[in-house]
C-alpha positions in Angstrom: 60.3 25.4 70.4 62.2 26.1 67.2 60.8 24.7 64.0 63.7 25.0 61.6 67.0 26.8 61.1 67.7 29.0 58.1 71.3 30.0 57.7 71.9 30.1 61.5 68.7 32.0 62.3 66.1 30.1 64.3 62.4 30.5 63.4 60.1 30.2 66.4 56.7 28.6 66.2 54.2 30.7 64.3 51.1 32.0 66.1 47.9 31.2 64.2 44.9 33.4 64.2 41.5 32.1 65.4 40.2 31.8 61.8 43.3 29.9 60.8 42.8 27.5 63.7 39.1 27.1 62.7 40.1 26.3 59.1 42.7 23.7 60.3 40.2 22.1 62.7 37.5 22.0 60.0 39.9 20.4 57.5 41.0 18.0 60.2 37.4 16.9 60.7 36.7 16.7 57.0 39.7 14.4 56.4 39.1 12.5 59.6 42.6 13.4 60.8 44.2 11.6 57.9 47.3 13.1 56.2 46.6 11.4 52.9 43.0 12.4 52.6 42.2 15.2 50.1 38.9 17.1 50.2 37.5 20.0 48.0 37.1 23.4 49.6 33.3 23.3 50.1 33.8 20.3 52.4 35.7 22.3 55.0 35.0 25.9 54.1 31.2 25.7 53.9 30.4 27.3 57.3 29.4 31.0 57.2 32.3 32.0 59.4 34.7 30.4 56.9 33.5 32.4 53.9 34.7 35.7 52.6 37.9 37.5 52.0 39.4 37.0 55.5 38.9 33.2 55.3 40.4 33.0 51.8 43.4 34.9 53.0 43.8 32.7 56.0 43.6 29.6 53.8 46.3 31.1 51.5 48.5 31.9 54.5 48.1 28.3 55.9 49.2 26.9 52.5 52.2 29.3 52.4 53.1 28.2 56.0 53.0 24.5 55.0 50.0 23.7 57.2 47.8 22.7 54.3 48.7 21.3 50.9 46.9 22.1 47.6 46.3 19.0 45.4 45.0 19.6 41.9 42.7 17.0 40.4 41.0 16.8 37.0 37.9 18.6 38.0 38.8 20.8 41.0 41.4 21.7 43.6 41.5 19.6 46.7 43.3 20.3 50.0 45.0 18.1 52.6 46.8 18.5 55.9 50.5 18.7 55.8 52.7 17.4 58.6 52.6 20.7 60.5 48.9 21.0 60.0 48.3 17.5 61.3 50.4 18.3 64.4 48.5 21.5 65.0 45.2 19.7 64.5 46.1 17.2 67.2 47.0 20.0 69.6 43.6 21.8 68.9 41.7 18.5 69.3 43.4 17.8 72.6 42.8 21.3 73.8 39.1 21.0 73.0 38.8 17.6 74.8 40.1 19.2 78.0 37.4 21.9 78.0 
C-alpha cells in the first residue's frame, strides 16, 4: 500500500525492525493509545531490551520516519505517537490479540 507520492515516485510502506516495533508498542502502552499523550523517555524506554545504542538509534529512526513526535517541555523532552505510529500501534495490538 503506497503511503505518499513524491514527485511521481511512490514510496511503499516501510518495514520496521523488531526493536522499532517494541519501542512503538511500549510507547503505545505508556500513552494508553492516545495520540495527544506525551510521556518522557524513561516511561517507555525503561526495559533492559530498550536501552543502549541500538535502541537509541531505533528511536531516532522512528522520529525521522514520523512514527513518533518529540515534544520539548520546560524540564525534559517528551514523546508522543504520530498518526503513522498510532496506526502501526493498532496493527501490532491486533496482531498480539490474535496470538
